[in-house]
C-alpha positions as CSV (number, residue, x, y, z in Angstrom):
1,Y,-16.6,-32.5,-16.9
2,P,-15.5,-29.2,-15.1
3,L,-17.3,-30.7,-11.8
4,L,-16.0,-34.2,-12.1
5,I,-12.5,-33.1,-12.4
6,S,-13.0,-30.8,-9.1
7,A,-14.5,-33.8,-7.1
8,A,-11.7,-36.1,-8.2
9,G,-9.1,-34.0,-7.1
10,I,-10.7,-33.1,-3.6
11,V,-10.5,-37.2,-3.3
12,C,-7.6,-37.5,-4.5
13,C,-6.1,-34.9,-1.9
14,F,-7.9,-36.4,0.9
15,F,-6.0,-39.4,0.5
16,T,-2.6,-37.6,0.1
17,S,-3.1,-36.3,3.3
18,F,-2.3,-39.2,4.9
19,V,1.3,-39.0,3.5
20,A,2.2,-36.5,6.2
21,T,0.2,-38.4,9.3
22,D,0.4,-42.1,8.9
23,W,2.7,-43.4,5.7
24,S,5.6,-41.1,5.8
25,P,5.4,-38.4,9.1
26,V,7.6,-35.9,10.1
27,R,10.6,-37.7,12.5
28,A,12.9,-34.6,12.1
29,E,13.0,-31.2,11.7
30,E,14.8,-31.0,8.3
31,D,11.9,-33.1,7.1
32,V,9.1,-30.6,7.3
33,E,9.6,-28.9,4.1
34,T,10.1,-32.4,2.2
35,V,6.7,-33.7,3.6
36,L,4.9,-30.8,2.7
37,K,6.2,-31.0,-0.3
38,Y,5.7,-34.3,-1.3
39,Q,2.3,-34.0,-0.2
40,L,2.0,-31.6,-3.4
41,I,4.0,-33.9,-5.7
42,I,1.8,-36.9,-4.9
43,S,-1.3,-35.2,-5.5
44,T,-0.4,-33.7,-8.9
45,V,1.0,-37.5,-9.6
46,I,-2.4,-39.2,-8.8
47,I,-4.6,-36.8,-10.1
48,T,-3.4,-36.6,-13.6
49,P,-4.4,-40.5,-14.4
50,I,-7.8,-39.8,-12.8
51,V,-8.1,-37.0,-15.2
52,F,-7.0,-38.9,-18.4
53,I,-10.2,-41.6,-17.3
54,I,-12.8,-38.9,-16.7
55,S,-11.9,-37.1,-20.1
56,F,-12.3,-40.6,-21.6
57,M,-15.2,-41.5,-20.2
58,F,-17.1,-38.1,-19.8
59,L,-16.5,-36.3,-23.0
60,P,-16.8,-37.1,-26.7
61,A,-14.5,-38.2,-29.1
62,Q,-14.8,-34.4,-31.0
63,F,-16.6,-31.2,-29.8
64,C,-16.8,-27.5,-30.7
65,V,-14.9,-24.8,-28.5
66,S,-15.7,-22.0,-30.2
67,N,-18.8,-19.7,-30.1
68,L,-18.5,-19.3,-33.9
69,E,-19.4,-21.9,-36.7
70,C,-17.7,-25.5,-36.0
71,T,-15.5,-26.3,-38.5
72,E,-12.2,-28.8,-37.8
73,E,-10.1,-25.6,-37.0
74,T,-13.1,-25.0,-34.0
75,M,-13.0,-28.3,-32.4
76,S,-11.0,-30.1,-30.1
77,T,-11.1,-33.8,-28.4
78,W,-10.9,-35.6,-25.3
79,K,-7.2,-36.0,-25.5
80,G,-6.7,-32.0,-26.3
81,A,-9.1,-31.3,-22.9
82,F,-7.3,-33.4,-21.2
83,A,-3.8,-32.2,-22.1
84,C,-5.2,-28.9,-21.0
85,V,-5.8,-30.2,-17.1
86,A,-2.5,-31.7,-16.9
87,S,-0.9,-28.9,-18.4
88,G,-2.6,-26.6,-15.7
89,L,-1.9,-29.3,-13.4
90,W,2.1,-29.8,-13.6
91,S,2.6,-25.9,-14.3
92,G,1.3,-25.7,-10.8
93,L,3.4,-27.8,-9.3
94,L,6.6,-26.3,-11.3
95,I,5.4,-23.2,-9.9
96,G,5.4,-24.4,-6.1
97,L,8.9,-26.0,-6.8
98,V,10.1,-23.2,-8.3
99,T,9.0,-21.0,-4.8
100,E,10.3,-23.2,-2.7
101,Y,13.7,-23.3,-3.8
102,Y,13.3,-19.2,-4.1
103,T,12.1,-18.7,-0.6
104,S,13.3,-22.0,1.3
105,H,16.7,-21.3,3.7
106,S,17.3,-24.9,2.7
107,Y,18.4,-23.5,-0.9
108,A,21.4,-20.9,-2.5
109,P,18.7,-17.7,-3.1
110,V,17.8,-17.3,0.7
111,R,21.2,-18.2,2.2
112,E,22.7,-15.4,-0.5
113,V,20.4,-12.9,1.4
114,A,21.4,-14.2,4.6
115,Q,25.3,-13.7,3.9
116,A,24.3,-10.5,2.2
117,T,23.4,-9.2,6.0
118,K,27.3,-9.0,6.9
119,T,27.4,-5.3,5.2
120,G,24.5,-4.3,6.4
121,A,20.6,-3.6,5.7
122,A,21.0,-2.0,2.4
123,T,22.4,-5.2,0.5
124,V,19.8,-7.7,2.1
125,I,17.3,-5.1,0.2
126,I,19.1,-5.0,-2.8
127,Y,19.8,-9.1,-2.8
128,G,16.4,-9.7,-1.7
129,L,14.6,-7.5,-4.7
130,A,16.8,-9.4,-7.3
131,L,15.6,-12.5,-5.6
132,G,12.0,-11.9,-6.5
133,Y,12.6,-10.5,-10.2
134,M,14.6,-13.6,-10.9
135,S,11.8,-15.7,-9.4
136,C,9.5,-14.6,-12.0
137,I,11.3,-15.9,-15.0
138,I,10.2,-20.0,-14.5
139,P,6.3,-19.7,-13.4
140,V,5.8,-16.9,-16.1
141,A,7.7,-19.1,-19.0
142,A,5.2,-22.1,-17.6
143,L,2.1,-19.7,-18.0
144,G,2.9,-18.6,-21.2
145,L,3.5,-22.4,-22.3
146,T,0.3,-23.5,-20.7
147,I,-1.5,-20.5,-22.0
148,Y,-0.2,-21.4,-25.5
149,V,-0.6,-24.7,-25.7
150,S,-4.6,-25.0,-24.3
151,F,-5.3,-22.3,-26.6
152,K,-4.1,-24.1,-29.6
153,L,-6.0,-27.1,-28.3
154,A,-9.4,-25.9,-26.8
155,Y,-9.3,-22.0,-27.8
156,M,-10.4,-20.2,-24.8
157,Y,-12.3,-23.4,-23.3
158,G,-8.8,-24.9,-23.0
159,V,-7.6,-21.9,-20.8
160,A,-10.1,-22.3,-18.7
161,L,-9.5,-26.1,-18.4
162,A,-5.9,-25.4,-17.6
163,A,-7.2,-23.1,-14.7
164,L,-9.2,-25.8,-13.5
165,G,-6.6,-28.1,-13.6
166,M,-4.1,-25.9,-11.8
167,L,-6.9,-25.7,-9.0
168,S,-7.4,-29.2,-8.9
169,S,-4.9,-29.4,-6.3
170,L,-6.4,-26.8,-4.4
171,A,-7.1,-28.9,-1.2
172,I,-3.5,-29.6,-1.0
173,G,-2.8,-26.0,-1.6
174,L,-4.9,-24.9,0.8
175,T,-3.6,-27.2,3.7
176,I,0.0,-26.2,3.3
177,D,-0.8,-23.0,2.7
178,A,-3.1,-22.3,6.1
179,Y,-0.1,-24.2,7.5
180,G,2.2,-21.1,7.5
181,P,0.1,-18.8,9.6
182,I,-0.7,-21.4,12.4
183,T,2.8,-21.9,12.8
184,D,3.5,-18.4,13.1
185,N,0.5,-17.7,16.2
186,A,2.1,-20.9,18.0
187,G,5.6,-19.8,17.6
188,G,3.7,-15.9,18.8
189,I,1.8,-17.5,21.8
190,A,5.1,-19.5,22.9
191,E,7.0,-16.6,23.1
192,M,4.2,-14.3,25.2
193,A,3.7,-17.5,27.1
194,G,7.2,-17.4,28.2
195,L,8.2,-20.6,27.1
196,G,11.3,-22.2,27.0
197,S,14.1,-21.7,24.2
198,S,13.8,-25.7,23.2
199,V,10.0,-24.9,22.3
200,R,10.5,-21.6,20.4
201,H,13.5,-23.5,18.5
202,I,10.6,-26.3,17.4
203,T,8.3,-23.2,16.1
204,D,10.8,-21.4,14.5
205,T,11.6,-24.4,12.4
206,L,8.2,-24.8,11.9
207,D,7.5,-21.5,11.4
208,A,10.2,-21.3,8.4
209,A,9.0,-24.2,6.2
210,G,5.4,-22.2,7.0
211,N,6.8,-19.1,5.3
212,T,7.6,-21.5,2.3
213,T,4.3,-23.3,2.0
214,A,2.6,-19.7,2.6
215,A,4.5,-18.3,-0.5
216,I,3.8,-21.6,-2.9
217,G,0.4,-21.3,-1.9
218,K,0.3,-17.7,-2.7
219,G,1.9,-18.9,-5.9
220,F,-1.0,-21.0,-7.0
221,A,-2.9,-18.4,-6.2
222,I,-1.1,-16.0,-8.8
223,G,-0.7,-18.6,-11.2
224,S,-4.8,-19.6,-11.2
225,A,-5.6,-15.9,-11.0
226,A,-3.6,-15.2,-14.2
227,L,-5.3,-18.3,-16.3
228,V,-8.7,-17.3,-15.1
229,S,-8.1,-13.8,-15.6
230,L,-7.5,-14.7,-19.4
231,A,-10.4,-17.0,-20.0
232,L,-12.9,-13.7,-18.6
233,F,-11.2,-11.7,-20.6
234,G,-11.5,-14.1,-23.9
235,A,-15.5,-14.5,-22.6
236,F,-15.3,-10.4,-22.4
237,V,-13.6,-10.0,-25.9
238,A,-16.7,-12.5,-27.4
239,R,-19.2,-10.7,-25.8
240,I,-18.5,-7.4,-27.3
241,G,-18.5,-9.5,-30.7
242,E,-15.1,-9.3,-31.3
243,T,-12.6,-11.9,-32.2
244,H,-9.1,-10.5,-31.2
245,V,-7.4,-7.1,-30.1
246,D,-5.5,-5.0,-32.2
247,I,-2.6,-3.8,-29.8
248,L,-1.4,-1.6,-32.6
249,D,-4.9,0.5,-32.4
250,P,-3.6,3.7,-30.9
251,L,-6.3,3.5,-28.0
252,I,-6.0,-0.1,-27.4
253,F,-2.0,0.6,-26.8
254,A,-2.4,3.8,-24.4
255,F,-4.8,1.7,-22.5
256,L,-2.5,-1.3,-22.6
257,L,0.3,0.9,-21.0
258,F,-2.5,2.9,-18.3
259,G,-3.6,-1.2,-17.5
260,S,0.3,-2.0,-17.0
261,M,0.7,1.0,-14.4
262,L,-2.3,-0.1,-12.2
263,P,-0.6,-2.7,-10.5
264,Y,2.2,-0.5,-9.4
265,W,-0.3,2.2,-8.3
266,F,-2.8,-0.5,-6.5
267,S,0.7,-1.6,-4.9
268,A,1.7,1.3,-3.9
269,M,-1.6,2.2,-1.9
270,T,-1.4,-1.0,-0.1
271,M,2.0,-0.3,0.8
272,K,1.4,2.7,2.2
273,A,-1.5,1.5,3.9
274,V,0.5,-0.3,6.1
275,G,3.0,2.2,6.6
276,V,0.2,4.3,8.1
277,A,-1.1,1.7,10.1
278,A,2.6,0.7,11.5
279,M,3.3,4.5,12.0
280,E,-0.3,4.7,14.1
281,M,1.0,1.5,15.7
282,V,4.7,2.9,17.0
283,V,3.1,5.8,18.7
284,E,0.4,4.1,20.3
285,V,3.8,1.5,22.0
286,R,5.7,4.5,22.4
287,E,3.0,5.9,24.1
288,Q,2.0,3.5,26.2
289,F,5.8,3.1,27.5
290,A,5.8,6.7,28.4
291,Q,2.3,6.6,30.6
292,I,2.1,3.4,32.3
293,P,4.5,2.6,35.3
294,G,6.1,-0.5,35.2
295,L,5.8,-1.5,32.0
296,M,9.4,-1.0,30.9
297,E,10.5,-3.0,33.9
298,G,8.0,-5.7,33.0
299,T,5.5,-5.3,36.3
300,A,2.5,-3.9,34.2
301,K,0.5,-4.9,31.6
302,P,0.1,-3.0,28.3
303,N,-3.3,-1.9,27.0
304,Y,-3.8,-4.6,24.0
305,E,-7.1,-3.6,23.1
306,R,-5.9,-0.2,21.8
307,C,-3.0,-2.1,19.7
308,V,-5.9,-4.2,18.4
309,N,-8.3,-1.5,17.9
310,I,-5.5,0.2,15.8
311,A,-4.8,-2.3,14.0
312,T,-8.3,-3.5,12.7
313,Q,-9.3,0.2,12.1
314,A,-6.7,1.1,10.0
315,S,-6.9,-1.9,7.7
316,L,-10.4,-1.3,6.9
317,R,-10.1,2.3,6.3
318,Q,-7.1,2.1,4.2
319,M,-8.3,-0.2,1.7
320,V,-11.3,1.7,0.7
321,A,-9.4,3.8,-1.8
322,P,-7.4,0.6,-3.5
323,A,-10.6,-0.9,-3.6
324,L,-12.4,2.1,-5.3
325,L,-9.5,2.2,-7.7
326,V,-10.0,-1.5,-8.7
327,I,-13.8,-1.4,-9.1
328,L,-14.1,2.5,-10.9
329,S,-10.9,1.5,-13.3
330,P,-12.6,-0.6,-15.6
331,L,-16.2,1.3,-15.3
332,V,-15.1,4.9,-15.9
333,T,-12.6,3.1,-18.8
334,G,-15.7,1.4,-20.7
335,Y,-18.4,3.8,-20.2
336,V,-15.8,6.8,-21.4
337,F,-13.5,5.4,-23.7
338,G,-15.2,2.3,-25.0
339,V,-14.8,-1.6,-24.9
340,H,-11.5,-1.3,-27.3
341,A,-9.8,1.0,-24.7
342,L,-10.8,-2.0,-21.9
343,S,-9.3,-4.6,-23.5
344,G,-6.0,-2.9,-23.4
345,L,-6.3,-1.7,-19.7
346,L,-7.4,-5.5,-18.9
347,A,-4.4,-7.2,-20.9
348,G,-2.0,-4.6,-19.3
349,G,-3.3,-5.4,-15.9
350,L,-3.2,-9.0,-16.4
351,C,0.4,-9.1,-18.0
352,S,2.0,-6.8,-15.4
353,G,-0.1,-7.8,-12.6
354,V,0.8,-11.4,-12.9
355,Q,5.0,-10.8,-12.1
356,M,4.3,-8.2,-9.4
357,A,2.6,-10.7,-7.5
358,I,5.2,-13.1,-7.8
359,S,8.2,-11.0,-7.4
360,A,6.5,-9.6,-4.1
361,S,5.2,-12.8,-2.5
362,N,8.5,-14.3,-3.3
363,T,10.9,-11.1,-2.2
364,G,8.9,-11.1,1.2
365,G,9.2,-14.6,1.8
366,A,12.8,-14.8,1.3
367,W,13.6,-12.0,3.3
368,D,11.5,-13.7,6.8
369,N,13.3,-16.8,6.1
370,A,17.0,-15.3,5.6
371,K,16.1,-13.8,9.4
372,K,15.0,-17.2,10.6
373,Y,18.1,-18.9,8.8
374,I,20.2,-16.4,10.6
375,E,18.4,-16.9,14.5
376,A,19.0,-20.5,13.9
377,G,22.4,-19.9,14.3
378,A,24.5,-18.5,10.8
379,Y,26.1,-15.3,11.1
380,G,26.0,-14.7,14.9
381,G,22.2,-16.0,15.7
382,K,20.0,-14.0,16.9
383,G,21.0,-10.1,18.5
384,S,23.8,-10.3,16.2
385,D,24.2,-7.2,13.8
386,C,23.7,-9.6,11.0
387,H,20.5,-10.4,12.3
388,K,19.4,-7.0,12.8
389,A,19.7,-6.2,9.1
390,A,17.7,-9.3,8.2
391,V,15.3,-7.7,10.9
392,V,14.9,-4.6,8.7
393,G,14.5,-6.9,5.6
394,D,11.9,-8.9,7.1
395,T,10.1,-5.7,8.0
396,V,10.0,-4.6,4.5
397,G,8.9,-7.9,2.9
398,D,5.9,-8.5,5.2
399,P,3.4,-5.9,3.2
400,L,4.9,-7.5,0.3
401,K,4.0,-11.3,0.7
402,D,1.1,-10.6,3.3
403,T,-0.7,-7.5,1.4
404,S,0.1,-6.2,-1.8
405,G,1.4,-9.4,-3.5
406,P,-1.9,-11.6,-2.5
407,A,-4.2,-8.7,-3.2
408,L,-3.4,-8.3,-7.0
409,N,-5.1,-11.3,-7.7
410,I,-7.6,-9.4,-6.5
411,L,-7.1,-6.9,-9.1
412,M,-6.9,-8.9,-11.9
413,K,-9.8,-11.5,-11.3
414,L,-12.5,-8.4,-10.0
415,M,-11.5,-6.1,-13.2
416,A,-12.3,-9.0,-15.5
417,I,-15.3,-9.9,-13.8
418,L,-16.4,-6.1,-13.8
419,S,-15.9,-6.0,-17.4
420,L,-17.6,-8.9,-18.2
421,V,-21.0,-7.9,-16.4
422,F,-20.8,-4.9,-17.7
423,A,-19.8,-5.8,-21.5
424,D,-23.0,-5.3,-22.4
425,F,-23.7,-2.1,-20.9
426,F,-20.5,-0.5,-22.5
427,V,-21.6,-1.4,-25.7
428,A,-25.0,0.1,-25.7
429,H,-23.8,3.1,-23.7
430,S,-20.4,4.1,-23.8
431,L,-19.7,7.8,-24.6
432,N,-17.1,6.5,-27.4
433,N,-18.8,5.5,-29.7
434,N,-16.4,5.7,-32.4
435,F,-14.4,2.9,-30.5
436,K,-17.3,0.2,-30.5
């Protein structure tokens, strides 16, 4: 059944792709975001009845979805399974549409951030952070409703089906997500090649749409990561022989707080890693301007290789500590403090990580598109004081939307996977046997 859903989703997304290429191609600048958004909507609409048919044909009228004794309460139906998949599918679409609203300069939130540039960079930062926090409300509510409905209909199996539903339109999600960096690099190539302003204007328009679609892709990834992590967490709890987690237990609650702190710790490390690499890059660029004659006048070429080496080496070196944090946290907690403490850690990391990831991704995307909106001619255009303030926001937003936000998905899923894999070991060999 899950494989059929995934296969059907790929086929539906394949036919949906013809919307942008043949049936309704882009004919004007303002149509770029609309056509990409319609692909997401159309794929969701097409997949829904296909899922209904697959559920009717390939699932029994009733089946047991619990690892406990099968009773009337632990039975589900093919209609329930369909509802679980559909809830994940449509909540994913809702997350995508909300993300577009908060990151596209076609709507009020990003234009408010752009307007804040009139009073300097500080207000740009304030408005951008507020936008990111506000953008969490509807996606988190959608995820919460999806989890509740799915669990009521088919227990943890229903939550896994909801994650599957959200990922059934993955082919289109990946397509519009990859569109972002492609257009961004196209703009960079056009600028390095010294092409005309008309070419750069087109690439900037495509890049602005790409920032929004990249944020939509990240929204899908965050939502599906939350559902997958919850399903893995449920498997972990079942593996250790429990049926529920009591958050009033002092040890569990203590590690619930600690787990909620981990995304902040992880984000701080990844943000600082970007800052360290950026400082090394700035120092190198300044040295090249000072040491290479004619570089400032444009008659000499810079040492590109050195700059690329700094970026690649720093990215690998600075990621060691965040990786160790994600890997060692569940292992140390489970071995030293026991599986109950680890349950609290996983729950806290999941609840905190989802909201931090959504906020970071949307804040960075909004700052980037606020800058693009000004570069298109608003508030004095490129080179104005407003544009300089927007550049500051965009610079702060890059590590949020490109590093910390997406990386939190890995934190949520990897901690849950490691806990599940080592669950039996923790039960048998934990140092804290009193809390087994």
